[in-house]
N, C-alpha and C positions, 0 to 999 in steps of 0.2 A: 504494500500500500504506500504510494508516494505521499510526501508531505507537501503542504502548501502554506505559504505565508498569507496572513490575513491583515489587511490594512487596518490601522487603528482609527482611521477616519470614519466618517459617517456616510458611506456610499449609499445612495438611494437603493432600496431593495423592494422588489415586488414579488410576493408569493401568490401565484395564480393557479387555481384549480381548473382543469379542463374536464368538463363533464358532459355527458350526452347519453342517449339511448344506444344500445349496442349496434354497431355497424354504421354509425353516423360518420366515422372517419377521424376520430380523435388522434389516434396514433400517427396517421398520415399527416395531419395538420401539425402535430408537434414536431415531426421530422422536418417539415417545411420551415417552421419557425427557427429550428436549430440551424438549418443550412443557411437561411437568410442572414442570421446573426453572425455567422462565421464559426459557430460552435462545432459544426460538422463540415467537412469538405463537400459533401453532397448528401442529400436525404436518403435514408434507408427505405426499404420497401417491406411491408408486412408479408406478402407472399414469399419473399426471399428469406425471411427471418433475420433481416439485417438492421432492424430498428433499434434505437437506443432504449426505448421504453419497454418493448416486449422482448426482453432478453433471456427469460428463463426457458428451460427446455420445454416445459409444458406450454408456454405461450407460443413458442415457435411451432410446436407440434399441432396445436389446435388453431392457431391463426387468429387469436383474439387476446385482449388484455385480461389477465387474471389478478395481477397486483397493480398497485399505483406506482407508475414510473416517476422517479424524481429526476428532473432534467434541469440543467443550469445553462443559462445563456446570458449574453450581455449586449445591450443596445446603447451605443453612446456611453454615457457615464452611469447607466442604470443596470444593476444586476437583477435578473429575473430567474426565479425558481418556478418551474412549471410542473405541476402535479397532474400527470396524465392518468385519470381514474378509469377503472373498467366500466363497461357499459352494461354488462349482464347484472340483473338485479340479484343474482345469486351471490355476488361479491359485494354486498352492501356494506360490509365492514370497511373495505377499501374505499368505497365511494364516499361514505360519510366521514371517514377519517381524513381523506384527502381534502374534502371541502372544509372541515373544521380547522385543518392546519393552515389554510390559505387566508388571504385577506380579501380576495376578489375571485369571481368565477367567470370563466368563459363557457357559455352554454352553447353547444354546437347542435344545430338542427339540419337535417338533410334537406336539400332543395328538392329532392324527389319524394321522400316519405313524409316530410313535414313533422309536426309535433307528434311524439309517440309517448307511450306510457313512461318510458325511462326519462324522457324530457320532463314530464310532469313531476316525476319523483325527485330529480335533482333540483328542479325549480323550487319545489316545496321545501327541500332542505336548505337551499340558499335563502328562502324567505324566513325560515325559522331562525336563522342567525343574522338576518338583516345584511346580507352580503351584497356589495356592489357587483354588477355583472354586465358583461357585454354579450350580445347574442350574435352568433356567427352562423350565417346560412351557408353551409358548405356544399361541396359536390356540384357547384354551379356549372361545371363543364359537362355534366351527365345529360344523356337524353332524358326528356320529360322534366328537366329542372324548371321550376317556376317560382321565381323570387316573390312576386306579388301575391300569389296564392298562399305561399308559406307564411309570408308576413301577416296576411289576414288570419291565418290559422293561429299564429303566435298571439296575435291580439285577442282572439276569441278564447284561447285556451289558457294562457299564462297571465296571471294577475300582475299588474304593475304598469308603470309608465314606459311603454315600449315605443320607439320611433326609429325610422330608418335614418341612419347617418350617412350612408353611401348607397348608391343605386348601381345596378349592373348595366354595362353596355353589352347587349346581347345575352343570350341564355343558351344552355346546352353547349354543343361544340362551338357555337359562335360567341361564347362568353370571352371577351377580350380586354375589358378594362372596368374600372369602377369610377364613379363620379362622386365627389364630395358634395353632399347636399347643401351645406352651409356656404361653401366657398366657390362652387362652380359658377362660371359665367354661362347663363342659358344660351348665349349665342355660340358657345364653343362645343355644345353637345349635339349629337344627332337629332334631327328634327322630330323623330318619333318619340324621343325621350323628354322633350321640353315640357310638355304638359305634366308628365309624371314627376319631373323635377320640381315644377312649380307647386304641385300638391304636396309633395314630400317636404319641401322647404317650409310651407305654411304649417304643416303638422309638426315638424321639428321645432320651429320657432315657438309655436304654442306650447309645446312640451317644455322647452327651456324656460320660458318666462314664468310658467306655473311653478317653477322651483325657486323663484326669487320674487318676494313681494314687491320690492322696489322696482324691479324690472317690469313686473306685471302692471303696476300702476302707470308707469310711463307708457307702456305698450297700449294700455286701454285708452290713454289720453291721446293716442295717435302719434306719439313721438317716435321717430326713427331710431332704432337701436343699431349702433355701428357694428360692423363685422368683427372687429377685434373684441368688443365687449360681449357680443353674442358667443364668440368662440370661447372666451374665458368663462362665461357663465355655463356654457355647454360642458366644458371640462370639469368645472366645479360640481355640476350635477351628476356627472358620471362618477366622479371621485366619491361623492357622498351617497351614491346609490339611490338618488331620487330621479334618475333617468337611465333607461337601459337602451343604449344605442344598438342598432342592427346594421350589419354590413355583410355583403356577399363575398365569398372567396372560393377559389379552387386550389386546394392543396397540391393537386397533381401538376397544374400548370403554373402555379405561383401567383396568379392574378388575385389581387386583393390582399395578399399576405403582407406586403410592406405596410399598407395602410393599417392592417390589424396590429402589427407589431408597434407601429408608432402610437396607436391609440392606447395600447397596453402601457406604454411608457408615460404618455402625457395625461391619460385620463384615470387610470386605475390608481388607487391609493397605495402609498408605501406602507411598510410594516409599522413604521414609527408614527404614522398618521391614523392608525386604527382607532385610537381613543383609549380612555382609561379602561383597564381590565378589572373585572370584579369577581372575587371569589365567592364560594358558597356561603361564607359567614359575613359577607358584606365588605371584607377588606379589599383594597384596591392596589393596583400597580400601574405605573406609567410604562408604556411599551418602549422604553429607552435603554441603551446599554449600561447606563450608570445607575439604574434602579436596582433594588434587590433581585437576585436571580429567581426566575421561575420558568417552568417549561411543562409541556404535556406530552406524554407518549401517545402518538396517534396511530402507530402501526408497529407490529412486532413480526419479525420473520426469523427463520433459522437457516443459516448458511452452512452447507456441509463441511466447509473448511474453517470458517471463522467462528461458527457457533451462533448464539442468539444475538440478533441485532434489534435494538430498540430505536425506532425513528422518533425523534422529538422535534417539536416546534418550540423554539426559545421565545417566550413571550416578553420577558423583561430581563435586564441585567446582562452579565457576561459570565460564561462558564469557562473554566480552565482545567486542564488535567490535574487530578489530585484533589480538586475541591470536594468537600463533603456536601452532599445534597440530601435533603430529607424527602423521602417518598411519603408525602402527607396523606395519600390515599390509603397506604398500608401501614404507616407508622414505623418505617425502617429507614436507616441511612444507607446511602450508597456513595462510593467514591470512584468515579470513572478514571481509569488510568490513561485513556486515550480518547480523543475526540476526532470525529470524522465528518466530512461532508460527502455527499454522494451525487453522482450523475450517471444515470443508467445503471450499470452493474459495477462501476468503479468507485471504490472508497478511497478518499484522500484524507490523510491525517492533517489536522490543523491545530494551531496553538490555542485557539479560543473559538467559542461560538457565542455570537452576540445576539441581542434581541432582534427578531426578524429573520433569523436563519433557521433552515432545516438542517438538523444534524443527526448523527448516528452514534449511539453508545453501544459498546460490545461487552459480552461476557458478564452481564449483570442479571442473574436469574430472578432477582427480586422485582424486575420491571415488567409490567403488563399493560396491554392496550387500555388507554384512558387514565393511567396514573398521572398524578401531578408531582413534579419535582420542584423543590424550592430551597432557598437559602435557609438553613436551620435557625438562623437568627431572626428571620422574618418569614415564618411559614405562611403559606396560603394554599388553598385547594380549589381547583376549578371544577366546574360541573363535569360529570363523567360523560363518556361517549355512549349514548343510548342506542341499543341495537334491537331489532325485532327478534321474535322467537323463530326457531327453525320451522320450515314448512314441508320438508320432504325427508323421509326416513328409509334407510336400507338396513337389512340384516347382514352382518359380517360372518363369514365362515372361514377361519384360518385354514390354509391348505395343508399345512403340516403341523406336527406337534411343536416344532421349533418356532414356526410362525405364531402359534398360540402363546408360547412362552414370551415372545418378544412384543406381542401386540400391545400389552399394557403400557410399556415404556414409550413405544412409538406414538400411541394415542395421546399420552400425556404431553409429548412434545408438540403434537399437532394442535391439540386444544389450547395449549399455552400460546401458540402462534395465532390462532384464529378463534376468538371467543364466540363466533356465531355457529361453530360446530358444537354439537352435544353428543355425549356417549353415555349409554346406560345399558344395564342388563335388565331386560323385561322380566320381572319376578314371576309372572304368570306363565310365560312360554320358555323362559330361560335363554332367549335369544340375545345376542350382542347387537345392539342397535346404534347406528350412527345417523345423526340427524343434521341436516344443513338447510340452506335457504332454497335449494332446488336440486334437480338431478345432476346438473352440471357441477354444482358445488361438491356434492358427494363423490362424483366421478373423479374430480381433481384431487379430493382428499384421499381416495383409494390409490390413486397414482403416486401421491406423496408417500403413502405407507410403503408402496413397492420400492420407492427410491431409498427408503430407510431400511430396506431389507426384510419387510414384512409383506407377504403375499396373501391376499384374501380373495375369496369369491364373494359376490354379493347376491342377495335375493330379496324378494318381496317379503316383508315381515308377516308373521302370523298375526291374525286379528285377535286381540284379547277379549273374546266374547265373555259375557257373564250370563248368569241365570237368575230368575226370580220367580215369584208366584203371583197369580192373579185372583186367588180365592182363599177363603179361610178353611182351615181343616184342623182336626184334632186327632191325636193318637197317643198310645201308651208305649213306653219303652221299659222293659223289665229285663234286668240282667241278674241271673241267679246261677251260681255255680258252686257245687259241693264236691270236694275231692280230698276229704279227710282233713281234720283240723278245722281252722277257720275257713269259711267259704266266702263267697262274694255275693252281695245282694244290693241292688239298687233299683228303684222303681219310681218312674215319674210319668205324669201326663202333661203333654204340651199342646198349646193352641197356637197355630201359626196364622198370621194375618199380613196382607200386603201393607206396606208403609214406606215412608221416605226414610232412607238410612236403615241402620240396623239397631234394634232395641231388644232388651231382655229385661223381664220383670217377673216378680213372684206374686201369685195370687193364692198361695197356699195358706190355709187357715187351720187352726187347731193342732199345729205341730206335726202334721202328717209327714213332713220332711224337715228335719232339723236345718236351721239356717246355715250351719257350717258346710252343708253339702250343696247349697245353691251355686257357689262359684264353680264347683266341679261340673254341675249340669251345664252351666253356661259355657265352660270349656268344651264339653262334648258337643254342644250345639255348634260352636265355632269350628270344631273338627269336621262336622258333617257339612257345614256351609262352604267349606273349602273345596268341595267336590260335589257339584250339583247332579241331580238325577238324570238329566237328559244327555249331556255330553261330558260331564266331569269338570265343567268350568265353575269358578267361584260364584257364590250366590250373593245377592245384595238386596236391599230394600225389603227385608223380612223382619216383622216384629214377632217376638216369641214370648209367650206367657206360660209359666209353670202353674198348672191349676190344681194338681193333686199328686199323690204318690204314697209310698210307704217305705219303711226302712226296718232294719234288723239291728238290735242292740249290739250284737257281736260281729255279724258278717258284713254289715254296711261299711263302705270306705269311700274315700274320694275317687279312687279309680273305678269302683263299681258304679257310682253315680255319673261319672264322666261317660262311661260306656253306655249307661242307660239313657243319658241325655242325647247322645249321638243316635242311638237306636230309635228313640221316640221321634226325633226330627226326621229321620229317613222314612219312618212309617207314615208320618203326617204329610210330608211334602208330596208324596205320590198323589194325594187327593186334593192338592191345593192348586191345581192347574199350573204346573211348572212351565215356564216360558224362557226361550232363548233371547238374550239381549245383544245388540250390537252397538259399539261406540259410534257416536256421530260427532262431526266437527262443524264449527262455524267457519264458513269459507267466505272470503272477500276477494273478488276478482275485479281488477281494473284493466280496461282495454279500450281501444277506440270504439266509439258508439256504433260504428258501422258493423261491428262483429256481434251486436246484441242478440240478433236472432240465432246465430250459430252457437253462441255461448248458452243461451237459454235451452236450445234444443239439446245440446250436449249434456247440460245439467239434468234435464229430464230423463235422459238415458241412465243417469247415475242415481236415480231415485231421490233427487234433491227436492227440498221444499224451499222455494225462493221466498226470501223475507222482504226484499226491497230492491229497487233499481234507482240509483241516484245519478242522473246525468249532470255533467259539469263541462261546459264547452264541448269539445269534440270527444271527450272521454266519458265512459260510464263506469260506475261501481255497482256490482251486483253482489248482494249478500244472500247466502243460502245456507241451510243446514243440510249436510250431506253425510251419508254413512262413510266411516273411515275406509271400509273395504273398497269403496268406489273411487277413492282418491290416491290409490297406491301409485298410479302412473300419471297423475294429473300434471305434474311439472312438465314432462315431455309432451303430453297431449295438448296442453295449453299453448306451448311454443309452436306446435304444428298447426293448431287451429287458427292462431292469430298471426302467423308469420313472425313469431318472437316479438309481438307488440303487446303482449299481455303480462300482467304480474298478479300474484295472489299471495294470500296469507291464510293460515288456518290456526285454530285453537280448539281445544277440547270443549265439547258442548253436551256432555252427558251420554246417556244410553237411551235406546228405543227398542221396541219389540222387533225382532227379525221376522220378516214375512215367512209364513209357514213353509212355502215351497223351498225357500232358501235355507230355513232352519233344518229341514229334512236332509238337505245335502251336507250341511255342516256336521250334523249328528252322525250321518253315515260315514263321512270321511274320518271323523274322530274315532269311531269304533273300528274302522279298518286299520287306522294307524296304530291302534292299541293291540291289534292282532286278534 
């Protein structure tokens, strides 16, 4: 790892997140920006696996971003760190971490596809943290590119003050230049563009003056606002996030890329201009190098050669090797021996990391995604990185005994790197379950396990069915055994009733059963409920009352009454209309509204109960209750159904009766498996 000197001056720094729906062309655009700035001799290509951002073996193999690429470039006297986030919703940890670590966001929208679900998602994240942003309409050189249609789509779908700052000259293969809406002389543009330029300038000027009360008053009074004053107000508005400029580009041909890079330097705020930072307890920090040190871990990865890498955003102060830092999230101190900056896959050691820099700390196992680091003399804790629950689960089957032995350590490493992955052993089925944000997420995780020397097969998890009753019933359970000496005697009568949850009570009167034996009867009932009468699944929602019984002064015991309780329950449950239950999930699907009919039709085939449909612009959110068994392949199915333009989330929503014809199949399969 080479070392690099860091100037002690206050070089302007921009940390910019590049975010979009999958396939919009983020990585290609980042390569164009790197090449234009001179950071690369020429732009790499995704199909060739030569890009700075997508440098891991998995990214080269799959042809899309999996991690957030950290790229460094310089324009004039300004340093820019570009965070190229993945587009797949499966990698939400990388997306949200990359946006939180930045000061501004470039939101990329395809000139062919327009606003997609991923666009909505990153826009909502930027809204949540009041991030200034620039909207880039990319792929303007493609067939069917339509700048004005996509601009209208953006205005209809994305909340906020959006206005075109540049217009395209030509579209598709004819896209050859961009026109600055504020500065262009109408006489110098093609005739067919003059009316569009006039309308765009009116809209942009209106948007600019709305961000400045003094300008607004002068404008309403008919005063002419000079071009220099308009330009300055425009840049202030972009800087403050009160105006979101839109410009067209083609990363492939380079048209519009210089204008974008200039706007990033002139309009987007620097790290030191972000404003006062506030911790969870109300403490504040100035985002300057001379303030007390503070940073947040926004990403963790594991390098096979270097080990654990903690990517940090330094929010305030200056970090130096050997400094003690308090991990205020976990209450432990760390002392990084080395500090690094990163660009692509290259780590470069530096003597310090100042406020506004993205850095990397190595070999510190105490650091996890979302942790805050601070000067122990001035501790502060920032809000954690909130992440959604997993939506897709696969069962893992180690291929060999050696793989089984190594699986635990490898999974610990994987889960430490990616907190959106979950691992558990399902107590009912005994299966090893790995959960992630989607099928692509779990696929990549399994590939990482293989890279760590652990090979597993995956399969569809077994459904954790349950059993219950739908009627009341009573029965006796008597356990009597005599084999010389003390015998065994326990006798109880139980009444079973359907109910919410599990309940046990005694209605015994007159001392028919001594109170000391009631806990044993309850244990016996629990034993019997662990294996229902239909297919051996655990039972739930049964209320049990002990109504009567008898005992023997010598032969009665806890074991005898436990056995009697289990026997009485099994006898009673046969007459209580036992029923098989299946788990159901609350599903939320977001996709372009044009897919509504297809989505509803697909959900109907999954026995779903649609709860609501909420349109918002060109996107619709459908909420439904769906059996878990019908969602086992939903991640891949939704991608196919919507052309990768849909996203979903699920969470447990209880149990419901399994239809009789399906219950019969489950029971038969269960009996066949039992031999």
